C-alpha angles and dihedrals in degrees: 000000000000095000133069122281090242092055095049093051094066134094090231091060093050092049091049090053089052091051089053092048111106089199097051093106092066089072093072090055094069133072116237121205117252117273108240090222092048093214101101142009117286115258100230111196096154103094088119087070103031127355122223123261117260110230093236094055092095090057090055091051091045090055092056093045090051092049090048089050096047103031107027108178091002088067088082088071107013106040117113085252101029109227093217091068099023096122090052091059089065096051100083093056094042094048090057091049094045096040097236145107118284091242090056096063134063141166119232145129117344133300102268093041089053091047091054092046092052093044087058087060101037105031100074102156127194128193089264102035109040110116126117121204120210135161116266108251094026115163107289094247090061091047092049092046096055092040093055095038093054090046090048089059091050100259129128107249091213088062100031099051120074113198120203113205138176119272119261110291094012130106102206134048118257108232091219086062090054092050092045091051092049089054093044093055097035095121094054102029116112102167143005115210117181134161108250084225121018106241095218104043100025091232113160112213126218095247095179094056094042092050092051092050091047092053091046087058091051096249137121121259119215132165138200102220098183092125097030106051111096088007116058125044108267131191099170096163096046092043087057092232110175099214142342138184135197146167124244105216100077119061091350091064093218094147133249112321093006115167116274129233139230139198124203118179119249094248090063102039090062092050098088090178092064105116116255139141109268131221137172094258092053094051120107109278093225091065102023096101094046084081092212134149118261120073113237108184121217110253091239136072086274086073086084093055114108112177140041112291112274094228097177090049089055102043095083090050091050090053093050095045089059087063091048089054091049096047097038121233093243091054091048093050092049090053090045092057090051093048094048092044090052091048092050090048095052094043089053090055095056111116117243096347119201090214140067123218103231096178112099113269094218110095094222090058097055142035132194098336137081118186115211114201111211098159123229092310090064095079093090090049090053089052091052088053090054091047089053092055098262116134110205129133134243120223123190130272096039112304131129110198115212116193121175106195112211096217094067110003124093139204088250089058088056092047093048092047093053092044092053092044091053090052091049 
């Protein structure tokens, strides 16, 4: 910050920053949950679990309901957003957010389903090269996926899974340790699967460097981007990432249960002989309605789709992506860095805190989340936050995750949060 500590720790400073914010108007375009005290607007810092609802989302649903009502089966071709190609209408926006080609991205299923489907294509173990590397303490779905996938192929998960963990006394993983471990296991490593951002600590990994090291070792690089998509800067195509999966209900504001997404690099989508599970929706459109035997996958990421597009699970995402297009992902990420820096600054100024910030302090190693470690005794403090109208989540063992989303959060939100926390 280029102003004094005293100046930044004031409501006037936060309000001035909001007046200077070119994206401030987007806040009024979202619904906020009711404050239990009823005396002020809720401070919603939980977009890393579920994004807020854009106010125009209902209009998007109403359009599809109207087309279903008026067109019935003809809606697949004649709806305002034809259902036959509905997932394709989301690709331009998602490709800008993910940093990839439109053909490399698709919307389908849910995160863990997509992870399993892509692992069936990209985890092709041999007796010599069969190990999967993940971060220790990865989100449980990732742990369960690699555990069951390795067992499915006849390997002992305890032997086939390499877990990278922080050094003794540290909270986050040193990337030099990741690179060293990749090199150490290069002869037996089949696949590296990391969260782009660790859900617990908020650590943002250097995906480009990790991908390059993985390829040098002769392995496949995949990422779970649940906490990174719509949040951290992504250049999946240029980084040469092999595949990635994500959900759409966190920073993408797609709504609870919104359809997930997947990225498959260009060099794979054009390889129609790459093994995958086939389905009618993933078959080449030129022969789909011939209803013949012989699966011919589309030469795009949609070649991994299996079932009819889940239109109503995609409508909320379509509504939110319209706001991303309007705001611009680069503008949102610039604001996010400022918000998180301001949050880190004010938290660091709290006298005698009962928490430790375990998220990296360097801006290039984090995004819109700071994890505050209170320890097990912090659960009552979390409840007092909730009682005060602050929506943040508690993750065992002992962390409160605080995530100011740039689309709808303000500098005043950050100021008010830190002020209430200091009182607590």
